[in-house]
C-alpha positions as CSV (number, residue, x, y, z in Angstrom):
1,M,0.0,0.0,0.0
2,G,1.3,3.4,-0.9
3,R,2.4,5.9,1.7
4,L,0.4,9.2,1.4
5,I,2.6,12.3,1.3
6,I,0.8,15.2,3.1
7,H,3.5,17.9,2.9
8,V,6.6,18.7,1.0
9,Q,9.0,21.2,2.5
10,A,9.8,24.2,0.4
11,D,13.5,24.3,-0.8
12,S,13.9,20.6,0.0
13,L,15.3,18.0,-2.3
14,A,11.8,16.5,-2.9
15,H,10.4,19.9,-3.8
16,K,13.3,20.5,-6.2
17,Y,12.6,17.2,-8.0
18,G,8.9,17.7,-8.3
19,V,7.4,15.7,-5.5
20,K,4.0,17.0,-4.4
21,A,1.6,16.5,-1.5
22,G,-1.1,14.0,-2.4
23,M,1.3,11.6,-4.1
24,R,1.7,8.1,-2.7
25,L,5.2,6.6,-2.3
26,S,5.3,2.9,-2.9
27,A,9.0,2.2,-2.9
28,L,12.1,3.8,-1.4
29,N,15.5,2.9,-2.9
30,G,13.8,-0.2,-4.3
31,N,12.4,-1.3,-1.0
32,E,8.6,-1.6,-0.9
33,N,8.5,-2.4,2.9
34,F,10.1,0.8,4.1
35,D,9.3,2.8,7.2
36,I,10.5,6.0,8.9
37,I,13.8,4.5,9.8
38,D,14.5,3.5,6.2
39,Y,13.4,7.0,5.2
40,L,15.9,8.6,7.6
41,Q,18.7,6.3,6.4
42,A,17.9,7.3,2.8
43,S,19.0,10.9,3.6
44,A,22.6,9.5,3.8
45,C,22.4,7.9,0.3
46,P,24.0,9.6,-2.7
47,I,21.0,8.7,-4.9
48,I,17.4,8.5,-3.4
49,S,15.1,6.5,-5.6
50,L,11.4,7.2,-5.2
51,G,8.7,4.9,-6.7
52,F,5.1,6.1,-6.7
53,E,1.8,4.3,-6.8
54,S,1.0,6.0,-10.1
55,G,4.1,4.3,-11.7
56,Q,6.2,7.5,-11.7
57,Q,9.8,7.1,-10.8
58,I,12.0,10.0,-9.4
59,E,15.7,9.8,-8.7
60,I,17.0,12.5,-6.4
61,E,20.7,13.3,-6.5
62,N,21.5,14.0,-2.9
63,S,23.4,17.2,-2.3
64,F,23.5,16.6,1.5
65,D,22.9,20.3,2.1
66,A,19.1,20.0,2.2
67,P,16.6,17.6,3.7
68,I,14.5,15.2,1.6
69,G,11.6,17.2,3.0
70,I,8.7,14.7,2.8
71,S,6.0,14.4,5.5
72,F,3.8,11.3,5.6
73,E,0.3,10.7,6.8
74,S,1.7,8.3,9.4
75,A,4.5,9.3,11.8
76,T,6.1,5.9,11.2
77,V,5.3,6.1,7.4
78,D,3.8,2.6,7.6
79,N,1.3,1.4,10.2
80,V,2.0,2.3,13.8
81,M,2.6,-0.8,16.0
82,K,-0.3,-1.1,18.5
83,C,-0.3,-2.0,22.2
84,A,-0.9,-5.7,22.9
85,N,-1.4,-5.3,26.6
86,N,-4.3,-4.9,29.0
87,C,-2.5,-3.0,31.8
88,I,-4.3,-2.9,35.2
89,F,-3.3,0.8,35.4
90,C,-3.9,1.8,31.7
91,F,-5.0,5.4,31.6
92,I,-6.7,5.0,28.2
93,S,-9.0,2.4,29.7
94,Q,-10.0,5.0,32.3
95,L,-11.1,7.6,29.7
96,P,-14.8,8.5,29.3
97,E,-16.6,8.0,26.0
98,G,-17.0,10.8,23.5
99,M,-13.5,12.4,23.6
100,R,-11.5,13.0,20.4
101,E,-10.5,9.8,18.6
102,S,-6.7,10.3,18.9
103,L,-6.9,10.0,22.7
104,Y,-7.9,6.4,22.4
105,V,-5.0,5.3,20.3
106,R,-2.8,2.6,22.0
107,D,0.6,2.8,20.3
108,D,3.5,0.7,21.4
109,D,6.0,1.4,18.7
110,Y,9.8,1.3,19.1
111,R,10.3,3.8,16.3
112,L,8.2,6.4,18.1
113,S,10.1,5.7,21.3
114,F,13.4,6.6,19.4
115,L,11.9,9.5,17.5
116,T,9.6,11.2,20.0
117,G,10.4,9.6,23.4
118,N,7.2,7.6,23.7
119,F,7.3,4.9,26.3
120,I,7.0,1.3,25.0
121,T,6.7,-2.0,26.8
122,L,8.5,-4.2,24.2
123,T,5.8,-6.9,24.6
124,N,5.2,-6.8,20.8
125,A,9.0,-6.8,19.9
126,S,10.3,-9.9,18.3
127,R,14.0,-10.8,18.2
128,Q,14.1,-9.4,14.7
129,T,12.8,-6.1,16.1
130,L,15.5,-6.0,18.8
131,D,18.2,-6.8,16.2
132,R,16.9,-4.0,14.0
133,I,17.1,-1.6,17.0
134,A,20.6,-2.7,17.6
135,E,21.7,-2.6,14.0
136,N,20.4,0.9,13.4
137,M,21.5,2.1,16.9
138,L,18.1,3.5,17.8
139,S,19.3,5.0,21.0
140,P,18.1,6.1,23.4
141,L,14.9,4.2,23.9
142,Y,12.1,4.9,26.4
143,I,10.7,1.7,28.0
144,S,7.9,1.1,30.5
145,V,9.2,-1.6,32.8
146,H,7.1,-1.3,36.0
147,T,8.7,-4.4,37.5
148,L,11.3,-7.0,36.6
149,D,9.5,-9.8,38.3
150,P,8.3,-11.9,35.3
151,G,5.0,-13.1,36.8
152,L,4.2,-9.7,38.3
153,R,4.9,-7.9,35.0
154,A,2.7,-10.4,33.1
155,Y,-0.1,-9.7,35.6
156,M,0.3,-5.9,35.6
157,L,0.4,-5.7,31.8
158,G,-2.3,-8.3,31.3
159,N,0.0,-10.1,28.8
160,R,1.5,-13.5,29.4
161,N,4.4,-12.6,27.1
162,A,5.4,-9.6,29.1
163,G,7.7,-11.5,31.5
164,D,11.1,-11.4,29.7
165,I,11.8,-7.7,30.0
166,A,15.0,-8.3,32.0
167,G,16.5,-10.3,29.1
168,M,15.5,-7.7,26.5
169,L,17.0,-4.9,28.5
170,E,20.2,-6.9,29.0
171,Y,20.4,-7.5,25.2
172,L,19.8,-3.9,24.3
173,A,22.5,-2.8,26.9
174,Q,25.0,-5.2,25.3
175,C,24.3,-3.6,22.0
176,N,25.1,-0.2,23.4
177,I,21.5,1.1,23.4
178,M,20.9,3.6,26.1
179,L,17.7,3.2,28.1
180,N,15.3,5.6,29.8
181,L,13.0,3.4,32.1
182,Q,9.7,4.1,33.6
183,F,8.0,2.5,36.6
184,V,4.4,3.3,37.2
185,L,4.0,2.3,40.8
186,C,0.7,0.9,42.2
187,P,0.7,0.8,46.0
188,G,0.8,-2.7,47.4
189,I,1.6,-4.2,44.0
190,N,5.0,-3.2,42.6
191,D,6.3,-0.8,45.2
192,G,8.1,-1.7,48.4
193,Q,10.2,-4.9,48.2
194,A,9.1,-5.6,44.7
195,L,10.5,-2.2,43.6
196,A,13.8,-2.8,45.5
197,S,14.1,-6.2,43.8
198,S,13.5,-4.6,40.4
199,F,16.2,-2.0,41.0
200,E,18.6,-4.6,42.2
201,K,18.3,-6.5,38.9
202,L,19.1,-3.3,37.0
203,L,22.4,-2.7,38.7
204,P,24.4,-5.0,36.3
205,I,23.4,-2.8,33.3
206,I,23.3,0.5,35.2
207,G,25.9,2.1,32.9
208,S,23.4,1.7,30.0
209,I,20.5,3.3,31.8
210,E,20.3,7.1,31.4
211,S,17.4,7.3,33.8
212,A,14.9,5.2,35.7
213,A,12.0,7.2,37.0
214,C,9.0,6.2,39.3
215,V,5.6,7.8,38.8
216,P,2.5,7.1,40.9
217,V,-0.5,5.5,39.2
218,G,-3.1,7.9,37.9
219,L,-6.7,6.9,38.7
220,T,-9.8,8.5,37.2
221,K,-13.4,8.2,38.3
222,H,-14.1,6.1,35.1
223,R,-12.7,2.8,36.4
224,Q,-15.9,0.7,36.4
225,G,-15.1,-2.9,35.7
226,L,-11.3,-2.4,36.1
227,A,-8.8,-3.8,38.6
228,S,-9.1,-2.5,42.1
229,L,-6.3,0.1,42.6
230,R,-5.8,2.9,45.1
231,A,-3.7,6.1,45.3
232,F,-0.6,6.4,47.5
233,A,-0.9,7.4,51.1
234,P,1.7,9.9,52.3
235,S,3.6,7.3,54.3
236,E,3.8,5.0,51.2
237,A,5.1,7.8,49.1
238,R,7.8,8.5,51.7
239,D,8.7,4.8,51.6
240,A,9.0,4.8,47.8
241,I,11.3,7.9,48.0
242,S,13.4,6.1,50.6
243,I,13.9,3.0,48.3
244,I,14.7,5.2,45.3
245,D,17.2,7.2,47.3
246,S,19.0,4.1,48.5
247,Y,19.5,2.9,45.0
248,R,20.5,6.3,43.8
249,M,23.6,5.9,46.0
250,K,24.3,2.4,44.7
251,A,24.0,3.6,41.1
252,Y,26.4,6.5,41.8
253,E,29.0,4.1,43.2
254,L,28.8,1.9,40.1
255,C,28.6,4.5,37.3
256,G,29.0,8.0,38.6
257,R,25.4,8.9,38.0
258,H,22.4,8.6,40.3
259,V,20.0,7.2,37.5
260,F,17.0,6.6,39.7
261,S,14.5,9.3,40.5
262,A,11.0,10.0,41.8
263,A,8.3,12.0,40.1
264,D,7.3,15.3,41.7
265,E,4.0,13.8,42.8
266,F,5.7,11.5,45.3
267,Y,7.3,14.5,47.1
268,I,4.1,16.6,47.1
269,I,2.0,13.6,48.3
270,S,4.4,12.8,51.1
271,G,4.9,16.3,52.2
272,T,8.7,16.0,51.6
273,E,10.7,19.0,50.4
274,L,11.5,18.8,46.7
275,P,15.2,18.0,45.8
276,G,17.4,20.6,44.3
277,E,18.3,20.9,40.6
278,A,21.3,18.6,40.9
279,Y,19.0,15.7,41.8
280,Y,17.6,15.5,38.3
281,E,20.9,15.3,36.4
282,G,19.7,17.3,33.4
283,Y,16.0,16.4,33.7
284,P,16.0,13.4,31.3
285,Q,12.3,12.6,32.2
286,Y,11.0,16.1,32.6
287,E,8.1,15.3,30.3
288,N,7.2,12.4,32.6
289,G,6.7,14.8,35.5
290,V,10.1,14.3,37.0
291,G,11.5,17.7,38.0
292,I,8.9,20.0,36.5
293,A,8.1,21.5,39.9
294,R,11.7,22.1,40.8
295,S,12.4,23.6,37.4
296,F,9.4,25.9,37.8
297,I,10.4,27.1,41.2
298,D,13.9,28.0,40.1
299,E,12.8,29.6,37.0
300,A,10.1,31.6,38.8
301,K,12.8,33.1,41.0
302,Q,14.7,34.1,37.8
303,A,11.5,35.4,36.3
304,A,10.8,37.5,39.4
305,A,14.3,39.0,39.2
306,K,14.0,39.8,35.5
307,L,10.6,41.3,35.8
308,A,11.7,43.4,38.7
309,R,14.4,44.9,36.5
310,L,11.9,45.9,33.9
311,R,10.6,49.0,35.7
312,G,8.2,51.4,34.2
313,R,7.0,48.9,31.6
314,G,3.3,49.0,32.5
315,K,1.1,46.9,34.7
316,A,-0.1,43.3,34.4
317,S,-2.8,41.5,36.3
318,A,-3.6,37.9,35.7
319,A,-4.7,34.6,37.2
320,L,-2.5,31.6,36.7
321,V,-4.3,28.2,36.5
322,T,-2.9,25.0,37.8
323,G,-4.0,21.6,39.1
324,T,-4.5,21.0,42.8
325,L,-1.3,19.1,43.1
326,A,1.0,22.0,42.2
327,Y,-1.2,24.7,43.6
328,P,1.0,25.5,46.7
329,I,4.0,25.8,44.5
330,I,2.3,28.0,41.9
331,K,0.8,30.1,44.7
332,E,4.2,30.7,46.2
333,A,5.7,31.6,42.8
334,C,2.9,34.1,42.1
335,A,3.4,35.7,45.4
336,L,7.1,36.0,44.8
337,I,6.7,37.6,41.4
338,S,4.0,39.9,42.6
339,S,6.2,41.1,45.5
340,K,9.4,41.6,43.5
341,A,8.0,43.1,40.3
342,K,6.3,46.4,40.7
343,G,3.0,46.7,38.8
344,I,2.5,42.9,38.5
345,E,-0.4,41.1,40.3
346,L,-0.6,37.3,39.8
347,E,-3.2,35.1,41.4
348,A,-2.9,31.3,41.5
349,I,-6.1,29.4,40.9
350,A,-6.4,25.7,41.6
351,A,-8.7,23.9,39.2
352,E,-10.3,20.7,40.6
353,N,-10.5,18.0,38.1
354,R,-14.2,17.1,37.8
355,F,-13.8,15.6,34.3
356,F,-11.6,12.7,35.5
357,G,-12.3,12.9,39.2
358,S,-10.6,14.7,42.1
359,S,-7.9,12.1,42.4
360,I,-6.4,13.4,39.1
361,T,-4.5,16.5,40.3
362,V,-2.0,17.4,37.6
363,S,-2.5,20.4,35.4
364,G,-1.8,18.6,32.2
365,L,-5.1,16.6,32.6
366,L,-7.4,19.5,33.2
367,A,-10.4,19.8,30.9
368,G,-11.6,23.1,29.6
369,S,-14.8,22.7,31.7
370,D,-12.6,22.3,34.8
371,I,-10.8,25.5,34.1
372,A,-14.0,27.4,33.2
373,S,-15.4,26.5,36.6
374,A,-12.3,27.5,38.5
375,I,-11.8,30.9,36.8
376,S,-15.4,32.0,36.9
377,V,-15.0,33.3,40.4
378,S,-11.8,35.2,39.7
379,K,-11.9,39.0,39.2
380,K,-8.9,38.9,36.9
381,A,-9.8,39.6,33.2
382,D,-6.7,37.9,32.0
383,V,-6.1,34.2,32.7
384,I,-3.0,32.1,31.9
385,V,-3.7,28.4,31.3
386,P,-1.0,25.6,31.1
387,S,0.0,24.6,27.7
388,S,0.4,21.0,28.9
389,A,-3.4,20.8,29.1
390,L,-3.8,21.5,25.4
391,S,-3.3,19.3,22.3
392,D,-1.3,20.4,19.3
393,E,-4.6,21.6,17.8
394,G,-5.2,23.9,20.9
395,L,-7.9,21.7,22.4
396,F,-8.5,20.6,26.0
397,L,-9.2,17.0,26.7
398,D,-13.0,17.6,26.6
399,G,-12.7,19.2,23.1
400,M,-13.1,22.7,24.3
401,G,-10.8,25.3,22.6
402,I,-9.2,28.5,23.8
403,G,-11.8,30.6,22.0
404,E,-14.7,28.8,23.5
405,L,-13.2,29.0,27.0
406,G,-12.8,32.7,26.7
407,K,-16.4,33.1,25.4
408,I,-17.9,31.0,28.2
409,T,-16.0,32.8,30.9
410,G,-15.7,36.3,29.5
411,K,-11.9,36.2,30.2
412,R,-9.0,36.8,27.9
413,I,-7.2,33.5,27.8
414,H,-3.4,33.2,27.4
415,V,-1.3,30.1,27.2
416,S,2.1,29.5,28.9
417,D,4.2,26.4,29.5
418,A,5.8,25.6,32.9
419,S,9.0,27.6,32.2
420,G,9.9,30.9,33.8
421,A,11.1,32.3,30.4
422,E,7.7,31.7,28.9
423,L,6.0,33.2,31.9
424,V,8.1,36.3,31.5
425,R,7.1,36.6,27.9
426,T,3.4,36.2,28.7
427,I,3.5,38.7,31.5
428,T,5.5,41.2,29.4
429,A,2.9,40.9,26.6
430,L,0.2,41.6,29.1
431,R,2.1,44.7,30.3
432,H,1.9,46.1,26.8
């Protein structure tokens, strides 16, 4: 089946040789079973041969000073590999009906892991797949491990073929593939001694692990008919941090890096002070919620200092929306900036997650309706919402857009990420 081309980059090699959007590529350098990895490799070939479903043939002489420039309908060019698991903690299984279709896609594709940092389980990876990863040096990879106990992993992933993760990790490590590992912890199941045992089994390959992060299970109110799970109690969160800290020391002794880390949620749930920047060793799992709070606190201090230096640049008054988990941190940051920067008044607003349930506390999973309810009581005309809650198309999880949110609430809606630099830009724009 031909691969549909949806865009051709201007001034690219493909554009120069007459390739257009809407054409279907059926062969690449004579290979009819090509994917995104083959496409990327083709960029290093002196001649790039393109065969189209229409029968047309185009040979591109590679100048190596411009990209091929083709974008395909599918991110992997061919079909995305789907998840074969039925995880007891799967967030997609906890979604209500009626949301946008893309949210229900269960991908588990090693190519997306390499290209975009998607976490994969490797349960659908054959030995041939592992060999291809090694041969093409698809490194680093992002892998959802959860536990190295074969029986427990098979249970947690709902897949009897999920047990041999230790052997797969060892093979990839031997092939010099660097690994970023994720452990979704469910209290009473894969934490405690089970977690310590998993970490112990990773120590022989610790030099090949860039990071191994633990995040607490997320539970929505839409869990009817699913496995019985519960959230972490503060004492259990402290116990998890203690185990992680003990193995951080072991890892450092073996490879000079601490490797293991806990998501921000564990510290906030437990009431434990967040670690300093050095703990995160470059924030390799920032997008996984590991270090976002620390980064924001530090950048908020820098933002306050920068805004304080911009005297006489006008006033700004806005409400900053966050989830209930990070509210104390955001509130403190808003107070700091407001006290340091003359003419700036920031108010922190905690939006309770009614769409998924109050146990979901992170800002990235807030629906537009949740934010609308939270900001309706604010007197601020300008509201800053977190970009993490929006899709690439600018939609919240319930399908509401920025324009609709503004219309419903009568507020001027602005979007900012969790960085101090972006917050400075947003506030500076409000000043003008």
